[in-house]
N, CA, C, O and CB atoms as a CASP TS submission, in Angstrom:
PFRMAT TS
TARGET T0000
AUTHOR 0000-0000-0000
METHOD Language model
MODEL 1
PARENT N/A
ATOM      1  N   MET     1      21.283  -5.802 -15.832  1.00  0.00           N
ATOM      2  CA  MET     1      21.141  -6.268 -14.788  1.00  0.00           C
ATOM      3  C   MET     1      19.680  -7.507 -14.413  1.00  0.00           C
ATOM      4  O   MET     1      18.523  -7.139 -14.618  1.00  0.00           O
ATOM      5  CB  MET     1      21.198  -5.006 -14.104  1.00  0.00           C
ATOM      6  N   SER     2      19.854  -8.300 -14.108  1.00  0.00           N
ATOM      7  CA  SER     2      18.703  -9.112 -13.949  1.00  0.00           C
ATOM      8  C   SER     2      18.433  -9.864 -12.402  1.00  0.00           C
ATOM      9  O   SER     2      19.445  -9.848 -11.700  1.00  0.00           O
ATOM     10  CB  SER     2      18.859 -10.179 -15.073  1.00  0.00           C
ATOM     11  N   THR     3      17.510 -10.362 -11.921  1.00  0.00           N
ATOM     12  CA  THR     3      17.096 -10.792 -10.890  1.00  0.00           C
ATOM     13  C   THR     3      16.092 -11.847 -10.811  1.00  0.00           C
ATOM     14  O   THR     3      15.201 -11.777 -11.658  1.00  0.00           O
ATOM     15  CB  THR     3      16.790  -9.882 -10.350  1.00  0.00           C
ATOM     16  N   GLN     4      16.042 -12.837  -9.952  1.00  0.00           N
ATOM     17  CA  GLN     4      14.916 -13.624  -9.698  1.00  0.00           C
ATOM     18  C   GLN     4      13.932 -13.360  -8.842  1.00  0.00           C
ATOM     19  O   GLN     4      13.006 -14.126  -8.575  1.00  0.00           O
ATOM     20  CB  GLN     4      15.240 -14.630  -9.392  1.00  0.00           C
ATOM     21  N   ARG     5      14.122 -12.210  -8.369  1.00  0.00           N
ATOM     22  CA  ARG     5      13.077 -11.444  -7.477  1.00  0.00           C
ATOM     23  C   ARG     5      11.917 -11.154  -7.892  1.00  0.00           C
ATOM     24  O   ARG     5      11.876 -10.816  -9.075  1.00  0.00           O
ATOM     25  CB  ARG     5      13.446 -10.310  -7.089  1.00  0.00           C
ATOM     26  N   MET     6      10.679 -11.170  -7.174  1.00  0.00           N
ATOM     27  CA  MET     6       9.457 -10.860  -7.376  1.00  0.00           C
ATOM     28  C   MET     6       8.950 -10.347  -6.001  1.00  0.00           C
ATOM     29  O   MET     6       9.329 -10.780  -4.913  1.00  0.00           O
ATOM     30  CB  MET     6       8.729 -11.999  -7.961  1.00  0.00           C
ATOM     31  N   ALA     7       7.789  -9.097  -6.259  1.00  0.00           N
ATOM     32  CA  ALA     7       7.159  -8.507  -5.483  1.00  0.00           C
ATOM     33  C   ALA     7       5.808  -8.794  -5.743  1.00  0.00           C
ATOM     34  O   ALA     7       5.477  -9.204  -6.855  1.00  0.00           O
ATOM     35  CB  ALA     7       7.491  -7.311  -5.471  1.00  0.00           C
ATOM     36  N   VAL     8       4.998  -8.626  -4.850  1.00  0.00           N
ATOM     37  CA  VAL     8       3.601  -8.561  -5.063  1.00  0.00           C
ATOM     38  C   VAL     8       3.038  -7.029  -4.366  1.00  0.00           C
ATOM     39  O   VAL     8       3.464  -6.682  -3.265  1.00  0.00           O
ATOM     40  CB  VAL     8       2.895  -9.991  -4.335  1.00  0.00           C
ATOM     41  N   MET     9       2.242  -6.346  -4.983  1.00  0.00           N
ATOM     42  CA  MET     9       2.087  -4.978  -4.605  1.00  0.00           C
ATOM     43  C   MET     9       0.894  -4.596  -5.266  1.00  0.00           C
ATOM     44  O   MET     9       0.405  -5.212  -6.213  1.00  0.00           O
ATOM     45  CB  MET     9       3.255  -4.084  -4.949  1.00  0.00           C
ATOM     46  N   GLN    10       0.389  -3.466  -4.699  1.00  0.00           N
ATOM     47  CA  GLN    10      -0.888  -2.831  -5.354  1.00  0.00           C
ATOM     48  C   GLN    10      -0.243  -2.038  -6.903  1.00  0.00           C
ATOM     49  O   GLN    10       0.859  -1.505  -7.028  1.00  0.00           O
ATOM     50  CB  GLN    10      -1.691  -1.502  -4.062  1.00  0.00           C
ATOM     51  N   GLU    11      -1.120  -2.151  -7.754  1.00  0.00           N
ATOM     52  CA  GLU    11      -0.507  -1.750  -8.761  1.00  0.00           C
ATOM     53  C   GLU    11      -0.438  -0.675  -9.222  1.00  0.00           C
ATOM     54  O   GLU    11       0.200  -0.519 -10.263  1.00  0.00           O
ATOM     55  CB  GLU    11      -0.718  -2.228  -9.451  1.00  0.00           C
ATOM     56  N   ARG    12      -1.201   0.623  -8.463  1.00  0.00           N
ATOM     57  CA  ARG    12      -0.960   1.771  -8.285  1.00  0.00           C
ATOM     58  C   ARG    12       0.792   2.110  -7.904  1.00  0.00           C
ATOM     59  O   ARG    12       1.487   2.965  -8.454  1.00  0.00           O
ATOM     60  CB  ARG    12      -1.990   2.111  -7.265  1.00  0.00           C
ATOM     61  N   LEU    13       1.091   1.430  -7.120  1.00  0.00           N
ATOM     62  CA  LEU    13       2.197   1.754  -6.100  1.00  0.00           C
ATOM     63  C   LEU    13       3.373   0.978  -7.422  1.00  0.00           C
ATOM     64  O   LEU    13       4.340   1.588  -7.878  1.00  0.00           O
ATOM     65  CB  LEU    13       1.977   0.808  -4.084  1.00  0.00           C
ATOM     66  N   ALA    14       3.105   0.014  -7.697  1.00  0.00           N
ATOM     67  CA  ALA    14       4.193  -0.620  -8.672  1.00  0.00           C
ATOM     68  C   ALA    14       4.281   0.248 -10.103  1.00  0.00           C
ATOM     69  O   ALA    14       5.376   0.304 -10.663  1.00  0.00           O
ATOM     70  CB  ALA    14       3.742  -2.306  -9.036  1.00  0.00           C
ATOM     71  N   ARG    15       3.127   0.922 -10.690  1.00  0.00           N
ATOM     72  CA  ARG    15       3.293   1.952 -11.579  1.00  0.00           C
ATOM     73  C   ARG    15       4.101   3.020 -11.165  1.00  0.00           C
ATOM     74  O   ARG    15       4.971   3.372 -11.962  1.00  0.00           O
ATOM     75  CB  ARG    15       2.150   2.419 -11.925  1.00  0.00           C
ATOM     76  N   ARG    16       4.000   3.678  -9.982  1.00  0.00           N
ATOM     77  CA  ARG    16       4.882   4.525  -9.522  1.00  0.00           C
ATOM     78  C   ARG    16       6.367   4.447  -9.708  1.00  0.00           C
ATOM     79  O   ARG    16       7.039   5.209 -10.403  1.00  0.00           O
ATOM     80  CB  ARG    16       4.652   4.555  -8.387  1.00  0.00           C
ATOM     81  N   LEU    17       6.793   3.436  -9.006  1.00  0.00           N
ATOM     82  CA  LEU    17       7.997   2.620  -8.770  1.00  0.00           C
ATOM     83  C   LEU    17       8.638   2.417 -10.327  1.00  0.00           C
ATOM     84  O   LEU    17       9.785   2.765 -10.606  1.00  0.00           O
ATOM     85  CB  LEU    17       7.565   1.086  -7.955  1.00  0.00           C
ATOM     86  N   MET    18       7.940   1.951 -11.048  1.00  0.00           N
ATOM     87  CA  MET    18       8.474   1.482 -12.661  1.00  0.00           C
ATOM     88  C   MET    18       9.031   3.081 -13.045  1.00  0.00           C
ATOM     89  O   MET    18      10.105   3.346 -13.585  1.00  0.00           O
ATOM     90  CB  MET    18       6.868   0.754 -14.018  1.00  0.00           C
ATOM     91  N   ALA    19       7.995   4.036 -12.610  1.00  0.00           N
ATOM     92  CA  ALA    19       8.506   5.467 -13.515  1.00  0.00           C
ATOM     93  C   ALA    19       9.900   5.648 -13.013  1.00  0.00           C
ATOM     94  O   ALA    19      10.672   6.232 -13.773  1.00  0.00           O
ATOM     95  CB  ALA    19       7.529   7.067 -13.192  1.00  0.00           C
ATOM     96  N   ALA    20      10.413   5.182 -11.687  1.00  0.00           N
ATOM     97  CA  ALA    20      11.579   5.816 -11.000  1.00  0.00           C
ATOM     98  C   ALA    20      12.748   4.798 -11.379  1.00  0.00           C
ATOM     99  O   ALA    20      13.930   5.134 -11.441  1.00  0.00           O
ATOM    100  CB  ALA    20      11.341   6.000  -9.281  1.00  0.00           C
ATOM    101  N   PHE    21      12.194   3.316 -11.663  1.00  0.00           N
ATOM    102  CA  PHE    21      13.314   2.466 -11.622  1.00  0.00           C
ATOM    103  C   PHE    21      12.863   1.426 -12.707  1.00  0.00           C
ATOM    104  O   PHE    21      11.727   1.356 -13.176  1.00  0.00           O
ATOM    105  CB  PHE    21      13.631   1.848 -10.110  1.00  0.00           C
ATOM    106  N   PRO    22      13.904   0.648 -13.024  1.00  0.00           N
ATOM    107  CA  PRO    22      14.053   0.042 -14.143  1.00  0.00           C
ATOM    108  C   PRO    22      13.007  -1.681 -13.760  1.00  0.00           C
ATOM    109  O   PRO    22      13.479  -2.803 -13.577  1.00  0.00           O
ATOM    110  CB  PRO    22      15.962  -0.020 -14.467  1.00  0.00           C
ATOM    111  N   LEU    23      11.913  -1.363 -13.757  1.00  0.00           N
ATOM    112  CA  LEU    23      10.702  -2.778 -13.186  1.00  0.00           C
ATOM    113  C   LEU    23      10.125  -3.229 -14.166  1.00  0.00           C
ATOM    114  O   LEU    23       9.792  -2.524 -15.119  1.00  0.00           O
ATOM    115  CB  LEU    23       9.367  -2.455 -12.173  1.00  0.00           C
ATOM    116  N   ALA    24       9.946  -4.299 -14.096  1.00  0.00           N
ATOM    117  CA  ALA    24       8.714  -4.853 -14.941  1.00  0.00           C
ATOM    118  C   ALA    24       7.459  -5.278 -14.096  1.00  0.00           C
ATOM    119  O   ALA    24       7.495  -5.388 -12.871  1.00  0.00           O
ATOM    120  CB  ALA    24       9.174  -6.162 -15.777  1.00  0.00           C
ATOM    121  N   MET    25       6.607  -5.453 -14.687  1.00  0.00           N
ATOM    122  CA  MET    25       5.351  -5.809 -14.009  1.00  0.00           C
ATOM    123  C   MET    25       4.706  -6.660 -15.139  1.00  0.00           C
ATOM    124  O   MET    25       4.749  -6.429 -16.348  1.00  0.00           O
ATOM    125  CB  MET    25       4.416  -4.468 -13.501  1.00  0.00           C
ATOM    126  N   ALA    26       3.983  -7.890 -14.372  1.00  0.00           N
ATOM    127  CA  ALA    26       3.248  -8.841 -15.180  1.00  0.00           C
ATOM    128  C   ALA    26       2.238  -9.319 -14.400  1.00  0.00           C
ATOM    129  O   ALA    26       2.426  -9.209 -13.189  1.00  0.00           O
ATOM    130  CB  ALA    26       4.035  -9.931 -15.706  1.00  0.00           C
ATOM    131  N   PRO    27       1.023  -9.914 -14.827  1.00  0.00           N
ATOM    132  CA  PRO    27      -0.089 -10.466 -14.078  1.00  0.00           C
ATOM    133  C   PRO    27       0.400 -11.985 -13.200  1.00  0.00           C
ATOM    134  O   PRO    27       1.068 -12.918 -13.648  1.00  0.00           O
ATOM    135  CB  PRO    27      -1.367 -10.742 -15.269  1.00  0.00           C
ATOM    136  N   LEU    28      -0.014 -11.873 -12.248  1.00  0.00           N
ATOM    137  CA  LEU    28       0.260 -13.216 -11.164  1.00  0.00           C
ATOM    138  C   LEU    28      -0.455 -14.290 -12.093  1.00  0.00           C
ATOM    139  O   LEU    28      -1.517 -14.123 -12.692  1.00  0.00           O
ATOM    140  CB  LEU    28      -0.604 -13.096  -9.314  1.00  0.00           C
ATOM    141  N   PRO    29       0.266 -15.314 -12.092  1.00  0.00           N
ATOM    142  CA  PRO    29       0.086 -16.758 -12.877  1.00  0.00           C
ATOM    143  C   PRO    29      -1.270 -17.421 -11.921  1.00  0.00           C
ATOM    144  O   PRO    29      -1.910 -18.394 -12.320  1.00  0.00           O
ATOM    145  CB  PRO    29       1.824 -17.941 -12.769  1.00  0.00           C
ATOM    146  N   PHE    30      -1.531 -16.793 -10.764  1.00  0.00           N
ATOM    147  CA  PHE    30      -2.597 -17.671  -9.820  1.00  0.00           C
ATOM    148  C   PHE    30      -3.419 -16.807  -9.243  1.00  0.00           C
ATOM    149  O   PHE    30      -2.810 -15.772  -8.973  1.00  0.00           O
ATOM    150  CB  PHE    30      -1.987 -18.542  -8.638  1.00  0.00           C
ATOM    151  N   ALA    31      -4.642 -16.773  -8.907  1.00  0.00           N
ATOM    152  CA  ALA    31      -5.665 -16.149  -8.234  1.00  0.00           C
ATOM    153  C   ALA    31      -4.879 -15.432  -6.608  1.00  0.00           C
ATOM    154  O   ALA    31      -4.016 -15.909  -5.872  1.00  0.00           O
ATOM    155  CB  ALA    31      -6.981 -17.460  -8.018  1.00  0.00           C
ATOM    156  N   PHE    32      -5.561 -14.284  -6.547  1.00  0.00           N
ATOM    157  CA  PHE    32      -4.779 -13.580  -5.566  1.00  0.00           C
ATOM    158  C   PHE    32      -6.098 -12.805  -4.900  1.00  0.00           C
ATOM    159  O   PHE    32      -6.888 -12.123  -5.553  1.00  0.00           O
ATOM    160  CB  PHE    32      -3.452 -12.540  -6.264  1.00  0.00           C
ATOM    161  N   GLN    33      -6.162 -13.018  -3.659  1.00  0.00           N
ATOM    162  CA  GLN    33      -7.535 -12.006  -2.808  1.00  0.00           C
ATOM    163  C   GLN    33      -6.928 -10.456  -2.860  1.00  0.00           C
ATOM    164  O   GLN    33      -5.727 -10.200  -2.769  1.00  0.00           O
ATOM    165  CB  GLN    33      -7.842 -12.527  -0.698  1.00  0.00           C
ATOM    166  N   PRO    34      -7.981  -9.476  -3.024  1.00  0.00           N
ATOM    167  CA  PRO    34      -7.623  -8.085  -3.131  1.00  0.00           C
ATOM    168  C   PRO    34      -6.932  -7.903  -1.605  1.00  0.00           C
ATOM    169  O   PRO    34      -7.421  -8.404  -0.593  1.00  0.00           O
ATOM    170  CB  PRO    34      -9.041  -7.032  -3.494  1.00  0.00           C
ATOM    171  N   MET    35      -5.848  -7.189  -1.625  1.00  0.00           N
ATOM    172  CA  MET    35      -4.950  -6.505  -0.510  1.00  0.00           C
ATOM    173  C   MET    35      -5.626  -5.890   0.524  1.00  0.00           C
ATOM    174  O   MET    35      -6.510  -5.148   0.096  1.00  0.00           O
ATOM    175  CB  MET    35      -4.085  -5.469  -1.027  1.00  0.00           C
ATOM    176  N   ARG    36      -5.528  -5.925   1.837  1.00  0.00           N
ATOM    177  CA  ARG    36      -6.177  -4.787   2.602  1.00  0.00           C
ATOM    178  C   ARG    36      -5.135  -4.231   3.317  1.00  0.00           C
ATOM    179  O   ARG    36      -4.184  -4.863   3.778  1.00  0.00           O
ATOM    180  CB  ARG    36      -7.336  -5.175   3.552  1.00  0.00           C
ATOM    181  N   GLU    37      -5.344  -2.914   3.413  1.00  0.00           N
ATOM    182  CA  GLU    37      -4.610  -2.279   4.245  1.00  0.00           C
ATOM    183  C   GLU    37      -4.715  -1.737   5.253  1.00  0.00           C
ATOM    184  O   GLU    37      -5.439  -0.752   5.111  1.00  0.00           O
ATOM    185  CB  GLU    37      -4.247  -1.729   3.903  1.00  0.00           C
ATOM    186  N   MET    38      -4.304  -1.873   6.418  1.00  0.00           N
ATOM    187  CA  MET    38      -4.444  -1.624   7.708  1.00  0.00           C
ATOM    188  C   MET    38      -3.556  -0.727   8.739  1.00  0.00           C
ATOM    189  O   MET    38      -2.326  -0.724   8.679  1.00  0.00           O
ATOM    190  CB  MET    38      -4.480  -2.719   8.086  1.00  0.00           C
ATOM    191  N   VAL    39      -4.116  -0.150   9.460  1.00  0.00           N
ATOM    192  CA  VAL    39      -3.491   0.913  10.496  1.00  0.00           C
ATOM    193  C   VAL    39      -3.223  -0.261  11.838  1.00  0.00           C
ATOM    194  O   VAL    39      -4.064  -1.142  12.016  1.00  0.00           O
ATOM    195  CB  VAL    39      -4.820   2.479  10.954  1.00  0.00           C
ATOM    196  N   GLN    40      -2.185  -0.184  12.586  1.00  0.00           N
ATOM    197  CA  GLN    40      -1.962  -0.788  13.759  1.00  0.00           C
ATOM    198  C   GLN    40      -1.588  -0.057  15.037  1.00  0.00           C
ATOM    199  O   GLN    40      -0.429   0.320  15.209  1.00  0.00           O
ATOM    200  CB  GLN    40      -1.087  -1.616  13.507  1.00  0.00           C
ATOM    201  N   TYR    41      -2.388   0.118  15.793  1.00  0.00           N
ATOM    202  CA  TYR    41      -1.809   0.835  17.029  1.00  0.00           C
ATOM    203  C   TYR    41      -2.262   0.450  18.084  1.00  0.00           C
ATOM    204  O   TYR    41      -3.305  -0.204  18.053  1.00  0.00           O
ATOM    205  CB  TYR    41      -1.952   2.133  17.102  1.00  0.00           C
ATOM    206  N   HIS    42      -1.506   0.786  19.568  1.00  0.00           N
ATOM    207  CA  HIS    42      -1.951  -0.183  20.881  1.00  0.00           C
ATOM    208  C   HIS    42      -3.321   0.873  21.083  1.00  0.00           C
ATOM    209  O   HIS    42      -3.508   1.983  20.585  1.00  0.00           O
ATOM    210  CB  HIS    42      -0.541  -0.309  22.566  1.00  0.00           C
ATOM    211  N   ARG    43      -4.096   0.155  21.912  1.00  0.00           N
ATOM    212  CA  ARG    43      -5.754   0.727  22.229  1.00  0.00           C
ATOM    213  C   ARG    43      -5.124   1.899  23.085  1.00  0.00           C
ATOM    214  O   ARG    43      -5.661   2.965  22.784  1.00  0.00           O
ATOM    215  CB  ARG    43      -7.106  -0.524  23.290  1.00  0.00           C
ATOM    216  N   THR    44      -4.165   2.030  24.044  1.00  0.00           N
ATOM    217  CA  THR    44      -4.025   3.137  24.676  1.00  0.00           C
ATOM    218  C   THR    44      -3.891   4.176  23.547  1.00  0.00           C
ATOM    219  O   THR    44      -4.784   4.981  23.813  1.00  0.00           O
ATOM    220  CB  THR    44      -2.906   3.063  25.649  1.00  0.00           C
ATOM    221  N   ARG    45      -3.453   4.476  22.762  1.00  0.00           N
ATOM    222  CA  ARG    45      -3.455   5.361  21.914  1.00  0.00           C
ATOM    223  C   ARG    45      -4.669   6.101  21.279  1.00  0.00           C
ATOM    224  O   ARG    45      -4.531   7.213  20.769  1.00  0.00           O
ATOM    225  CB  ARG    45      -2.838   4.865  21.149  1.00  0.00           C
ATOM    226  N   THR    46      -5.823   5.472  21.325  1.00  0.00           N
ATOM    227  CA  THR    46      -7.106   5.774  20.620  1.00  0.00           C
ATOM    228  C   THR    46      -7.397   7.281  20.904  1.00  0.00           C
ATOM    229  O   THR    46      -7.988   8.067  20.164  1.00  0.00           O
ATOM    230  CB  THR    46      -8.347   4.799  21.142  1.00  0.00           C
ATOM    231  N   SER    47      -6.891   7.501  22.059  1.00  0.00           N
ATOM    232  CA  SER    47      -7.390   9.157  22.515  1.00  0.00           C
ATOM    233  C   SER    47      -6.229  10.321  22.010  1.00  0.00           C
ATOM    234  O   SER    47      -6.394  11.523  22.220  1.00  0.00           O
ATOM    235  CB  SER    47      -7.505   9.306  24.506  1.00  0.00           C
ATOM    236  N   ASP    48      -5.049   9.767  21.322  1.00  0.00           N
ATOM    237  CA  ASP    48      -4.195  10.680  20.963  1.00  0.00           C
ATOM    238  C   ASP    48      -4.687  11.480  19.343  1.00  0.00           C
ATOM    239  O   ASP    48      -5.118  10.963  18.313  1.00  0.00           O
ATOM    240  CB  ASP    48      -2.751   9.857  20.974  1.00  0.00           C
ATOM    241  N   GLU    49      -4.380  13.010  19.708  1.00  0.00           N
ATOM    242  CA  GLU    49      -4.757  14.019  18.985  1.00  0.00           C
ATOM    243  C   GLU    49      -4.033  13.529  17.503  1.00  0.00           C
ATOM    244  O   GLU    49      -4.571  13.435  16.400  1.00  0.00           O
ATOM    245  CB  GLU    49      -4.286  15.487  19.693  1.00  0.00           C
ATOM    246  N   GLY    50      -2.761  13.283  17.855  1.00  0.00           N
ATOM    247  CA  GLY    50      -2.107  13.180  16.525  1.00  0.00           C
ATOM    248  C   GLY    50      -2.523  12.163  15.564  1.00  0.00           C
ATOM    249  O   GLY    50      -2.621  12.270  14.342  1.00  0.00           O
ATOM    250  N   LEU    51      -2.805  10.921  16.493  1.00  0.00           N
ATOM    251  CA  LEU    51      -3.300   9.783  15.574  1.00  0.00           C
ATOM    252  C   LEU    51      -4.563  10.043  15.035  1.00  0.00           C
ATOM    253  O   LEU    51      -5.054   9.895  13.916  1.00  0.00           O
ATOM    254  CB  LEU    51      -3.396   8.474  16.255  1.00  0.00           C
ATOM    255  N   ARG    52      -4.866  10.362  15.840  1.00  0.00           N
ATOM    256  CA  ARG    52      -6.880  10.955  15.198  1.00  0.00           C
ATOM    257  C   ARG    52      -6.703  11.454  13.968  1.00  0.00           C
ATOM    258  O   ARG    52      -7.173  10.971  12.938  1.00  0.00           O
ATOM    259  CB  ARG    52      -7.882  12.534  16.147  1.00  0.00           C
ATOM    260  N   TRP    53      -5.857  12.665  14.074  1.00  0.00           N
ATOM    261  CA  TRP    53      -5.598  13.464  12.754  1.00  0.00           C
ATOM    262  C   TRP    53      -5.241  12.519  11.594  1.00  0.00           C
ATOM    263  O   TRP    53      -5.804  12.512  10.499  1.00  0.00           O
ATOM    264  CB  TRP    53      -4.376  14.529  12.942  1.00  0.00           C
ATOM    265  N   LEU    54      -4.225  11.720  11.980  1.00  0.00           N
ATOM    266  CA  LEU    54      -3.578  10.857  10.901  1.00  0.00           C
ATOM    267  C   LEU    54      -4.554  10.074  10.365  1.00  0.00           C
ATOM    268  O   LEU    54      -4.617  10.160   9.139  1.00  0.00           O
ATOM    269  CB  LEU    54      -2.460   9.975  11.363  1.00  0.00           C
ATOM    270  N   MET    55      -5.441   9.238  10.947  1.00  0.00           N
ATOM    271  CA  MET    55      -6.330   8.452  10.555  1.00  0.00           C
ATOM    272  C   MET    55      -7.428   9.266   9.902  1.00  0.00           C
ATOM    273  O   MET    55      -8.104   8.640   9.086  1.00  0.00           O
ATOM    274  CB  MET    55      -6.727   7.654  11.611  1.00  0.00           C
ATOM    275  N   ALA    56      -7.735  10.521  10.098  1.00  0.00           N
ATOM    276  CA  ALA    56      -8.624  11.029   9.617  1.00  0.00           C
ATOM    277  C   ALA    56      -8.475  11.452   8.065  1.00  0.00           C
ATOM    278  O   ALA    56      -9.332  11.336   7.189  1.00  0.00           O
ATOM    279  CB  ALA    56      -8.869  11.935  10.446  1.00  0.00           C
ATOM    280  N   ARG    57      -7.151  11.978   7.948  1.00  0.00           N
ATOM    281  CA  ARG    57      -6.358  11.954   6.571  1.00  0.00           C
ATOM    282  C   ARG    57      -6.296  10.955   5.786  1.00  0.00           C
ATOM    283  O   ARG    57      -6.524  10.981   4.577  1.00  0.00           O
ATOM    284  CB  ARG    57      -5.152  12.169   6.674  1.00  0.00           C
ATOM    285  N   LEU    58      -5.874   9.695   6.664  1.00  0.00           N
ATOM    286  CA  LEU    58      -5.968   8.454   5.428  1.00  0.00           C
ATOM    287  C   LEU    58      -7.278   8.032   4.944  1.00  0.00           C
ATOM    288  O   LEU    58      -7.422   7.547   3.822  1.00  0.00           O
ATOM    289  CB  LEU    58      -5.361   7.060   5.912  1.00  0.00           C
ATOM    290  N   ARG    59      -8.584   8.272   6.069  1.00  0.00           N
ATOM    291  CA  ARG    59      -9.576   8.078   5.627  1.00  0.00           C
ATOM    292  C   ARG    59     -10.260   8.743   4.369  1.00  0.00           C
ATOM    293  O   ARG    59     -11.035   8.169   3.603  1.00  0.00           O
ATOM    294  CB  ARG    59     -10.083   8.160   6.518  1.00  0.00           C
ATOM    295  N   GLU    60      -9.845  10.029   4.292  1.00  0.00           N
ATOM    296  CA  GLU    60     -10.211  11.069   3.183  1.00  0.00           C
ATOM    297  C   GLU    60      -9.079  10.361   2.184  1.00  0.00           C
ATOM    298  O   GLU    60      -9.682   9.948   1.194  1.00  0.00           O
ATOM    299  CB  GLU    60      -9.969  12.986   3.629  1.00  0.00           C
ATOM    300  N   ALA    61      -8.419  10.228   2.141  1.00  0.00           N
ATOM    301  CA  ALA    61      -7.298   9.650   0.922  1.00  0.00           C
ATOM    302  C   ALA    61      -8.057   8.485   0.461  1.00  0.00           C
ATOM    303  O   ALA    61      -8.509   8.405  -0.681  1.00  0.00           O
ATOM    304  CB  ALA    61      -5.577   9.111   1.495  1.00  0.00           C
ATOM    305  N   ALA    62      -8.206   7.507   1.432  1.00  0.00           N
ATOM    306  CA  ALA    62      -8.791   6.166   1.095  1.00  0.00           C
ATOM    307  C   ALA    62     -10.151   6.426   0.076  1.00  0.00           C
ATOM    308  O   ALA    62     -10.309   5.809  -0.977  1.00  0.00           O
ATOM    309  CB  ALA    62      -9.235   5.343   2.606  1.00  0.00           C
ATOM    310  N   TYR    63     -11.151   7.520   0.630  1.00  0.00           N
ATOM    311  CA  TYR    63     -12.498   7.767  -0.140  1.00  0.00           C
ATOM    312  C   TYR    63     -12.265   8.243  -1.170  1.00  0.00           C
ATOM    313  O   TYR    63     -13.140   8.063  -2.016  1.00  0.00           O
ATOM    314  CB  TYR    63     -13.455   8.563   0.386  1.00  0.00           C
ATOM    315  N   ARG    64     -11.243   8.911  -1.525  1.00  0.00           N
ATOM    316  CA  ARG    64     -10.995   9.662  -3.083  1.00  0.00           C
ATOM    317  C   ARG    64     -10.551   9.011  -4.015  1.00  0.00           C
ATOM    318  O   ARG    64     -10.790   9.234  -5.202  1.00  0.00           O
ATOM    319  CB  ARG    64     -10.095  10.709  -3.175  1.00  0.00           C
ATOM    320  N   SER    65      -9.658   7.889  -3.451  1.00  0.00           N
ATOM    321  CA  SER    65      -9.255   6.706  -4.537  1.00  0.00           C
ATOM    322  C   SER    65     -10.259   5.676  -5.119  1.00  0.00           C
ATOM    323  O   SER    65      -9.876   4.827  -5.923  1.00  0.00           O
ATOM    324  CB  SER    65      -8.231   5.819  -3.903  1.00  0.00           C
TER
END
């Protein structure tokens, strides 16, 4: 099977997906700024304990990598 489709994603994610699916990876033929990952939520949720817990876990994971 062949396709003309392309996706731009973080290399670590691409490598994981390649282990599970018949995908190929190639460098981009143009300069690309580093990707920023963000969490977006409504300001009324800033005191939500579940959201605060999740944000703390995400920060821990980000600093480990």
